C-alpha positions in Angstrom: 192.0 145.7 225.1 189.2 146.6 222.7 187.9 149.3 225.1 191.4 150.8 225.3 191.6 151.0 221.5 188.1 152.6 221.3 189.2 155.2 223.9 192.4 155.9 221.9 190.4 156.4 218.7 187.9 158.6 220.5 190.7 160.8 221.9 192.4 161.0 218.4 189.1 162.0 216.8 188.7 164.8 219.4 192.2 166.0 218.8 191.6 166.1 215.0 188.4 168.1 215.5 190.3 170.7 217.6 193.0 171.0 214.9 190.7 171.5 212.0 192.4 173.8 209.4 190.2 176.1 207.4 190.3 176.1 203.6 191.7 179.6 203.7 194.6 178.7 206.0 195.4 175.6 203.9 195.5 177.8 200.7 197.7 180.4 202.4 200.1 177.7 203.4 200.1 176.3 199.9 200.8 179.7 198.4 203.7 180.3 200.9 205.1 176.9 200.1 205.3 177.8 196.4 207.3 180.9 197.2 209.6 178.9 199.4 210.2 176.3 196.7 210.7 179.0 193.9 213.1 181.1 196.1 212.4 184.0 193.7 209.6 186.5 193.0 206.5 185.1 191.4 203.7 186.7 189.5 200.0 185.9 189.9 200.0 183.6 186.8 203.0 181.6 188.1 201.3 181.1 191.4 198.0 180.0 189.7 200.0 177.4 187.6 202.0 176.3 190.6 198.9 175.7 192.8 197.5 173.6 190.0 200.6 171.6 189.3 201.8 171.0 192.9 198.5 170.8 194.8 195.9 170.2 192.1 194.1 173.3 193.3 192.3 175.9 191.1 191.5 179.4 192.2 190.1 182.4 190.4 192.6 185.2 189.6 190.7 187.9 191.7 190.5 185.6 194.7 194.2 184.8 194.5 195.0 188.5 194.0 193.1 189.2 197.2 194.9 186.4 199.1 198.3 187.7 198.0 197.3 191.2 199.2 196.2 189.8 202.6 199.5 187.9 202.9 201.3 191.2 202.1 199.4 193.0 204.8 200.3 190.2 207.2 204.0 190.8 206.4 204.5 187.3 204.9 204.9 188.5 201.3 206.0 191.8 199.8 205.5 193.4 196.4 208.5 192.9 194.2 210.2 196.1 192.9 209.7 196.9 189.2 207.0 194.4 188.2 203.4 194.9 188.8 201.6 191.9 190.3 204.8 190.2 191.4 205.4 189.2 195.0 208.2 187.7 197.0 208.9 186.4 200.5 209.6 189.1 203.0 213.3 189.5 203.5 214.0 189.3 207.2 216.6 191.7 208.4 218.6 191.4 211.6 217.4 193.8 214.3 219.6 196.8 214.9 221.1 197.4 218.4 220.9 200.6 220.4 221.4 203.9 218.5 221.4 202.0 215.1 224.5 200.0 215.7 224.5 196.5 214.3 224.4 193.7 216.9 227.5 191.5 216.5 227.2 187.8 216.9 229.6 186.1 219.3 231.7 183.3 217.7 
């Protein structure tokens, strides 16, 4: 029984090693979580405060600005209209059908 437990622990350790998440990926996920929680546009200062309060994470403003830019380039965030340095989640639109007609959903 002890050898079976050792084997299970060994397999679990190998699986965890394969699933290692980088610090950057973790930070991206935390930033996106803040936007999902807020459900509104956030500016850089609000994101900095949110990261600290929710995740106890501190990040320099230029690094966060670069991260928000990268998330914008990856179509996860978009710049908010009218306010500089304000971002929001990308608003997903339903795909159009042929010749620009809207696809109707069957009920």
